[in-house]
C-alpha positions as CSV (number, residue, x, y, z in Angstrom):
1,X,-182.4,-17.3,-17.2
2,X,-182.9,-16.4,-13.6
3,X,-186.0,-17.7,-11.8
4,X,-189.2,-15.7,-11.8
5,X,-190.9,-14.5,-8.6
6,X,-192.7,-17.4,-6.9
7,X,-195.7,-16.9,-4.6
8,X,-195.5,-18.7,-1.2
9,X,-197.1,-16.5,1.4
10,X,-200.3,-15.3,-0.4
11,X,-201.3,-18.8,-1.3
12,X,-200.3,-20.2,2.2
13,X,-202.3,-17.6,4.0
14,X,-205.3,-17.0,1.8
15,X,-205.8,-20.7,1.3
16,X,-204.9,-21.6,5.0
17,X,-207.9,-23.9,5.4
18,X,-207.6,-25.9,2.2
19,X,-207.2,-29.6,3.0
20,X,-204.2,-30.1,0.7
21,X,-202.2,-27.4,2.5
22,X,-203.1,-28.8,5.9
23,X,-201.9,-32.2,4.7
24,X,-198.6,-30.8,3.5
25,X,-198.0,-29.0,6.8
26,X,-198.7,-32.1,8.8
27,X,-196.3,-34.2,6.6
28,X,-193.6,-31.5,6.8
29,X,-193.8,-30.5,10.4
30,X,-195.7,-33.3,12.2
31,X,-198.5,-30.8,13.1
32,X,-200.5,-28.1,11.5
33,X,-199.9,-24.6,12.8
34,X,-200.1,-22.9,9.4
35,X,-196.3,-22.8,9.2
36,X,-194.2,-21.5,6.3
37,X,-190.9,-21.6,8.3
38,X,-187.9,-23.8,9.1
39,X,-189.0,-24.1,12.8
40,X,-189.0,-27.8,13.9
41,X,-191.7,-29.1,16.3
42,X,-189.0,-29.4,19.0
43,X,-187.8,-25.8,18.5
44,X,-191.4,-24.5,18.6
45,X,-192.0,-26.3,21.9
46,X,-188.9,-24.7,23.4
47,X,-189.9,-21.1,22.6
48,X,-191.9,-20.5,25.9
49,X,-189.0,-21.7,28.0
50,X,-186.3,-19.7,26.1
51,X,-188.4,-16.5,26.4
52,X,-189.3,-17.3,30.0
53,X,-193.0,-16.8,29.3
54,X,-195.5,-16.6,32.1
55,X,-199.3,-16.1,32.1
56,X,-198.7,-12.4,32.9
57,X,-196.3,-11.9,29.9
58,X,-197.1,-9.6,27.1
59,X,-195.5,-10.9,23.9
60,X,-194.8,-9.5,20.5
61,X,-194.5,-11.7,17.5
62,X,-192.9,-10.2,14.4
63,X,-194.1,-12.0,11.3
64,X,-197.2,-13.8,12.8
65,X,-198.3,-15.3,9.4
66,X,-201.6,-17.1,9.8
67,X,-201.5,-16.6,13.5
68,X,-201.7,-20.2,14.7
69,X,-198.4,-20.3,16.6
70,X,-199.2,-17.1,18.5
71,X,-202.6,-18.4,19.4
72,X,-201.0,-21.6,20.7
73,X,-198.9,-19.5,23.1
74,X,-202.0,-17.7,24.3
75,X,-203.8,-21.0,24.8
76,X,-201.0,-23.0,26.5
77,X,-199.2,-20.3,28.4
78,X,-202.1,-18.0,29.0
79,X,-200.0,-14.9,28.0
80,X,-201.2,-12.0,25.9
81,X,-199.7,-11.7,22.4
82,X,-199.7,-9.1,19.7
83,X,-198.8,-10.4,16.2
84,X,-197.5,-8.3,13.3
85,X,-197.3,-9.2,9.6
86,X,-197.1,-7.2,6.4
87,X,-199.3,-9.8,4.6
88,X,-203.0,-8.8,4.8
89,X,-204.2,-12.4,4.2
90,X,-202.2,-13.7,7.2
91,X,-203.5,-11.0,9.5
92,X,-207.1,-11.5,8.4
93,X,-206.8,-15.3,9.0
94,X,-205.1,-14.8,12.3
95,X,-207.9,-12.5,13.7
96,X,-210.5,-15.0,12.3
97,X,-208.8,-17.8,14.2
98,X,-208.5,-15.7,17.3
99,X,-212.3,-15.0,17.2
100,X,-213.2,-18.6,16.5
101,X,-211.1,-19.6,19.6
102,X,-212.6,-16.8,21.7
103,X,-209.1,-15.5,22.3
104,X,-209.6,-11.9,21.1
105,X,-209.0,-10.6,24.6
106,X,-205.5,-12.2,24.7
107,X,-204.4,-12.3,21.1
108,X,-204.6,-9.6,18.5
109,X,-203.0,-9.3,15.1
110,X,-202.4,-6.3,12.9
111,X,-200.8,-5.5,9.5
112,X,-197.5,-3.7,10.1
113,X,-194.2,-3.2,8.3
114,X,-191.6,-4.1,10.9
115,X,-189.0,-2.2,9.1
116,X,-190.7,1.0,10.2
117,X,-191.1,2.5,13.7
118,X,-193.1,0.0,15.8
119,X,-196.5,1.4,16.9
120,X,-196.0,0.7,20.6
121,X,-194.8,2.6,23.6
122,X,-191.4,2.0,25.2
123,X,-191.2,-1.0,27.4
124,X,-194.5,-2.5,26.3
125,X,-193.5,-6.2,26.1
126,X,-191.9,-8.8,28.2
127,X,-190.6,-10.8,25.2
128,X,-190.5,-10.8,21.4
129,X,-189.9,-13.4,18.8
130,X,-189.6,-13.8,15.0
131,X,-189.6,-17.2,13.3
132,X,-187.5,-17.0,10.1
133,X,-188.9,-13.5,9.3
134,X,-186.2,-10.9,9.8
135,X,-184.4,-12.0,6.6
136,X,-187.4,-10.5,4.8
137,X,-187.2,-7.1,6.7
138,X,-185.2,-4.2,5.5
139,X,-182.9,-2.4,7.9
140,X,-182.1,-5.0,10.5
141,X,-180.1,-2.7,12.8
142,X,-183.1,-0.4,13.1
143,X,-185.5,-3.4,13.7
144,X,-183.3,-4.5,16.6
145,X,-183.2,-0.9,18.0
146,X,-187.1,-0.8,17.8
147,X,-187.5,-4.2,19.5
148,X,-185.0,-3.1,22.2
149,X,-187.1,0.0,22.7
150,X,-190.5,-1.8,23.1
151,X,-189.1,-4.5,25.4
152,X,-189.0,-4.1,29.2
153,X,-185.7,-4.3,31.0
154,X,-184.8,-7.9,31.2
155,X,-187.0,-8.8,28.2
156,X,-185.9,-11.3,25.7
157,X,-185.8,-11.5,21.9
158,X,-185.7,-14.9,20.1
159,X,-185.3,-15.1,16.3
160,X,-183.9,-17.3,13.6
161,X,-181.9,-16.5,10.5
162,X,-181.7,-19.2,7.8
163,X,-179.5,-17.1,5.5
164,X,-176.1,-17.0,7.3
165,X,-173.5,-17.4,4.7
166,X,-171.3,-20.5,5.3
167,X,-169.7,-21.0,1.8
168,X,-169.6,-20.2,-1.8
169,X,-173.0,-19.6,-3.4
170,X,-173.6,-18.8,-7.1
171,X,-175.7,-16.0,-8.4
172,X,-178.2,-18.5,-9.8
173,X,-178.5,-20.2,-6.4
174,X,-179.0,-16.8,-4.7
175,X,-181.7,-15.9,-7.2
176,X,-183.5,-19.2,-6.7
177,X,-183.2,-18.9,-2.9
178,X,-184.6,-15.4,-3.1
179,X,-187.4,-16.2,-5.6
180,X,-190.2,-16.0,-3.0
181,X,-189.5,-12.4,-2.0
182,X,-187.0,-9.8,-0.6
183,X,-184.1,-11.4,1.3
184,X,-181.1,-10.3,3.3
185,X,-178.1,-12.7,3.5
186,X,-175.9,-12.3,6.6
187,X,-172.2,-12.9,7.0
188,X,-171.2,-15.0,10.1
189,X,-171.2,-12.8,13.2
190,X,-173.3,-10.0,11.8
191,X,-176.4,-10.7,13.8
192,X,-174.4,-10.7,17.0
193,X,-172.7,-7.4,16.0
194,X,-176.1,-5.8,15.3
195,X,-177.7,-7.1,18.4
196,X,-174.8,-5.7,20.5
197,X,-175.1,-2.4,18.7
198,X,-178.7,-2.1,19.6
199,X,-177.9,-2.7,23.3
200,X,-178.7,-6.5,23.6
201,X,-176.7,-9.0,25.4
202,X,-176.5,-12.2,23.2
203,X,-177.3,-15.3,25.3
204,X,-177.3,-17.9,22.6
205,X,-176.5,-18.5,18.9
206,X,-177.4,-22.1,18.1
207,X,-176.8,-23.7,14.7
208,X,-180.0,-25.4,13.6
209,X,-179.0,-26.0,10.0
210,X,-179.5,-29.8,10.0
211,X,-183.1,-29.4,11.2
212,X,-184.0,-26.8,8.6
213,X,-182.5,-28.9,5.8
214,X,-184.8,-31.8,6.9
215,X,-187.8,-29.6,6.9
216,X,-187.0,-28.3,3.4
217,X,-186.7,-31.9,2.2
218,X,-189.9,-33.0,3.9
219,X,-191.8,-30.0,2.5
220,X,-190.6,-30.8,-1.0
221,X,-191.6,-34.4,-0.8
222,X,-195.0,-33.6,0.7
223,X,-195.8,-31.1,-2.1
224,X,-194.6,-33.7,-4.6
225,X,-196.9,-36.3,-3.1
226,X,-199.9,-33.9,-3.4
227,X,-198.6,-32.4,-6.7
228,X,-201.7,-32.9,-8.8
229,X,-204.0,-31.1,-6.3
230,X,-201.5,-28.3,-5.7
231,X,-200.9,-27.7,-9.4
232,X,-204.6,-27.4,-9.9
233,X,-204.7,-24.7,-7.3
234,X,-201.4,-22.9,-7.9
235,X,-200.8,-23.5,-11.6
236,X,-197.9,-25.5,-12.9
237,X,-195.3,-22.6,-13.1
238,X,-195.9,-21.6,-9.5
239,X,-195.9,-25.2,-8.3
240,X,-192.6,-26.0,-10.1
241,X,-191.1,-22.7,-8.9
242,X,-191.7,-23.4,-5.3
243,X,-190.3,-26.9,-5.7
244,X,-187.1,-25.5,-7.2
245,X,-187.0,-23.1,-4.2
246,X,-187.4,-25.9,-1.6
247,X,-184.8,-28.0,-3.4
248,X,-182.3,-25.1,-3.4
249,X,-182.9,-24.6,0.3
250,X,-182.2,-28.2,1.0
251,X,-179.0,-28.3,-1.0
252,X,-177.5,-25.1,0.2
253,X,-178.4,-25.8,3.9
254,X,-177.4,-29.5,3.9
255,X,-174.1,-28.6,2.3
256,X,-173.4,-25.9,4.9
257,X,-173.2,-23.1,2.3
258,X,-176.1,-21.4,4.0
259,X,-176.6,-21.9,7.7
260,X,-179.5,-21.3,10.0
261,X,-179.0,-20.0,13.5
262,X,-181.4,-19.5,16.4
263,X,-180.5,-16.4,18.5
264,X,-181.6,-15.5,22.0
265,X,-180.8,-12.0,23.3
266,X,-181.8,-10.0,26.3
267,X,-182.3,-6.4,27.1
268,X,-180.2,-5.7,30.2
269,X,-182.3,-5.4,33.4
270,X,-180.8,-1.9,34.0
271,X,-179.5,0.4,31.3
272,X,-177.3,3.4,31.7
273,X,-179.1,6.7,30.9
274,X,-176.9,9.0,28.8
275,X,-176.5,12.6,30.0
């Protein structure tokens, strides 16, 4: 029997402030930014440098989740950030946190399906990023085209993809790995091809699989440690389903059958206008 659908994001965002979820995030990542991704603490700290962010930067985050990482950029860099997410609980929480931090003037979050036309004018942003989100979004080629459109010339896009196929995967493993929602699995080289087709220059494709495998293992162990509390909140089937998901992520990634890459791309400073 294939695994049933498992809830991750509704619980993570609607119960963002619950003490047990905060504890799990701290044990998993070493800090609590409301994360549900495979982004290590070191990778998160490197994002402003890779995107060349400045206080005057206007930044787009696709898949803002609970909003805490975008708010950290607004706090530490001083830039303006617009966060998009399809999950209403995440957007509500993000705007609540922005108001509590008195950052509404520099950070705003809105519900949006990033597979559709982005609701922004051309050349609106200096930079864009998506932390382990685009694997959930349909029509990746059109997503890249839309991001290219809303970026200014010379603007950068940073995103990660934890579903680059590196070996043989069974249909049961694909079903378990996909049990928390819609997923796209990418053959090696496909992201580079699609970025180039949208007009981007690829600056970096860095294999970060080892780090994401460690996060999956720590996340599994942290949830196991607080299992009694989590089962009381989530119910045993949901708890066990998410544990199976995290174990599957660890096995596939640590064995190299699924690989995670971090991509950095740039919109050329000048583009040829077609006649």
